Backbone as CSV, one residue per row, in Angstrom:
resi,resn,N_x,N_y,N_z,CA_x,CA_y,CA_z,C_x,C_y,C_z
1,UNK,-252.765,-84.010,94.928,-253.130,-84.092,96.190,-252.510,-85.122,97.152
2,UNK,-251.933,-85.000,98.135,-251.315,-85.962,99.055,-252.319,-86.856,99.590
3,UNK,-252.251,-88.184,99.342,-252.956,-89.460,99.733,-252.924,-89.849,101.110
4,UNK,-252.378,-89.051,102.092,-252.274,-89.385,103.431,-253.925,-89.530,103.920
5,UNK,-253.934,-90.552,104.999,-254.922,-90.480,105.638,-255.738,-89.373,106.160
6,UNK,-254.637,-88.439,106.938,-255.052,-87.286,107.415,-255.659,-86.309,106.063
7,UNK,-255.114,-86.165,105.126,-255.514,-85.247,103.867,-256.913,-85.945,103.491
8,UNK,-256.787,-87.400,103.247,-258.379,-87.772,102.803,-259.501,-87.551,103.785
9,UNK,-259.398,-87.731,105.077,-260.185,-87.252,106.252,-260.532,-85.916,106.000
10,UNK,-259.689,-84.927,105.775,-259.864,-83.497,105.658,-260.878,-83.251,104.565
11,UNK,-260.347,-83.898,103.328,-261.234,-83.732,102.208,-262.683,-84.302,102.362
12,UNK,-262.674,-85.393,103.085,-263.926,-86.037,103.045,-265.033,-85.175,103.862
13,UNK,-264.513,-84.294,105.020,-265.094,-83.385,105.730,-265.302,-82.178,104.944
14,UNK,-264.535,-82.019,104.261,-264.784,-80.469,103.341,-266.055,-80.896,102.650
15,UNK,-266.027,-82.195,101.860,-267.135,-82.542,100.876,-268.362,-82.304,101.709
16,UNK,-268.353,-83.330,103.015,-269.664,-83.305,104.010,-270.162,-81.824,103.802
17,UNK,-269.302,-80.750,103.968,-269.751,-79.326,104.464,-270.285,-78.504,103.406
18,UNK,-269.622,-79.154,101.889,-270.128,-78.490,101.025,-271.018,-78.872,99.678
19,UNK,-270.991,-79.856,99.720,-271.680,-80.633,98.687,-273.186,-80.321,99.064
20,UNK,-273.923,-80.078,98.040,-275.332,-79.812,97.948,-275.939,-81.177,97.251
21,UNK,-276.837,-81.982,98.252,-277.446,-83.225,97.426,-278.900,-83.127,97.169
22,UNK,-279.435,-83.633,96.214,-278.860,-84.652,94.992,-278.251,-83.940,94.100
23,UNK,-277.269,-84.340,93.244,-276.854,-83.690,92.116,-276.455,-84.795,91.172
24,UNK,-276.405,-84.624,89.716,-275.900,-85.618,88.969,-274.575,-85.412,88.420
25,UNK,-274.087,-86.525,88.021,-272.658,-86.794,87.672,-272.346,-87.734,87.032
26,UNK,-271.511,-88.081,86.281,-271.283,-89.008,85.244,-269.756,-89.486,85.507
27,UNK,-269.655,-90.630,84.964,-268.206,-91.216,85.389,-267.970,-92.498,83.934
28,UNK,-266.695,-92.539,83.598,-266.148,-93.405,82.876,-265.535,-94.619,83.304
29,UNK,-265.769,-95.428,82.901,-265.169,-96.993,83.271,-264.594,-97.707,82.246
30,UNK,-263.482,-98.538,82.426,-263.237,-99.332,81.088,-263.841,-100.712,81.208
31,UNK,-264.413,-100.784,79.822,-265.414,-101.967,79.811,-264.638,-103.100,79.025
32,UNK,-263.465,-102.831,78.413,-262.672,-103.636,77.766,-261.321,-103.244,77.175
33,UNK,-260.806,-103.952,76.443,-259.427,-103.252,76.178,-259.398,-102.109,75.198
34,UNK,-260.429,-101.848,74.359,-260.635,-100.689,73.758,-262.018,-100.052,73.798
35,UNK,-262.827,-100.231,74.834,-264.095,-99.949,75.119,-264.148,-99.116,76.571
36,UNK,-264.842,-97.916,76.494,-264.996,-97.254,77.892,-266.568,-96.975,77.741
37,UNK,-267.242,-97.440,79.053,-268.565,-97.118,78.926,-268.685,-95.746,79.864
38,UNK,-269.797,-94.950,79.769,-269.766,-93.673,80.592,-271.228,-94.161,81.285
39,UNK,-271.462,-93.725,82.555,-272.583,-93.943,83.463,-273.264,-92.653,84.019
40,UNK,-274.639,-92.335,83.546,-274.812,-90.965,84.635,-275.475,-91.524,85.922
41,UNK,-275.490,-90.557,86.828,-275.859,-91.211,88.123,-276.398,-90.183,89.051
42,UNK,-276.832,-90.367,89.703,-277.622,-89.270,90.885,-277.076,-89.461,92.203
43,UNK,-276.287,-88.740,92.613,-275.733,-88.750,93.832,-276.475,-88.233,94.881
44,UNK,-276.950,-89.136,96.143,-277.667,-88.826,96.926,-277.177,-88.378,98.404
45,UNK,-276.194,-89.111,98.612,-275.347,-88.716,99.818,-274.277,-89.546,99.751
46,UNK,-273.256,-88.677,100.741,-271.954,-89.508,100.907,-272.222,-90.667,101.932
47,UNK,-271.394,-91.793,101.802,-271.423,-93.093,102.450,-270.883,-92.873,103.779
48,UNK,-271.638,-92.684,104.727,-270.996,-92.481,106.421,-270.153,-93.493,106.701
49,UNK,-270.084,-94.478,106.187,-269.205,-95.616,106.681,-267.765,-95.867,105.923
50,UNK,-267.718,-95.130,104.932,-266.584,-95.085,103.916,-265.443,-94.961,104.769
51,UNK,-264.219,-96.094,104.477,-263.250,-96.093,104.674,-262.362,-94.713,103.850
52,UNK,-261.549,-94.379,104.248,-260.830,-93.239,103.592,-259.909,-94.086,102.473
53,UNK,-259.466,-95.013,102.637,-258.434,-95.838,101.603,-259.739,-96.203,100.542
54,UNK,-260.812,-96.244,100.618,-261.497,-96.323,99.640,-262.189,-95.520,98.578
55,UNK,-261.668,-93.977,98.931,-261.729,-93.087,98.331,-261.225,-93.210,96.821
56,UNK,-261.967,-92.847,95.714,-261.683,-92.922,94.335,-261.103,-91.377,93.854
57,UNK,-259.991,-91.293,93.784,-259.322,-89.757,93.359,-259.369,-89.713,91.670
58,UNK,-260.174,-89.311,91.173,-260.144,-89.254,89.505,-258.917,-88.533,89.162
59,UNK,-258.327,-88.964,87.971,-257.236,-88.381,87.222,-257.778,-88.390,85.865
60,UNK,-256.911,-87.269,85.211,-257.198,-86.606,83.720,-258.974,-86.364,83.754
61,UNK,-259.204,-85.597,84.820,-260.528,-84.940,84.633,-260.808,-83.712,83.394
């Protein structure tokens, strides 16, 4: 995916129109040099004030 502001804005609006809330999700985060923590979350909404450069585009899913 191209990371230009225009494409990120299109992606954000696509998500606004197609996601159904709430939904469950999980993500992994590095917790140390050899440790990864997994978190289960409930997604309630998209952040309406989110700046496009704050988007997290996951890799290796």
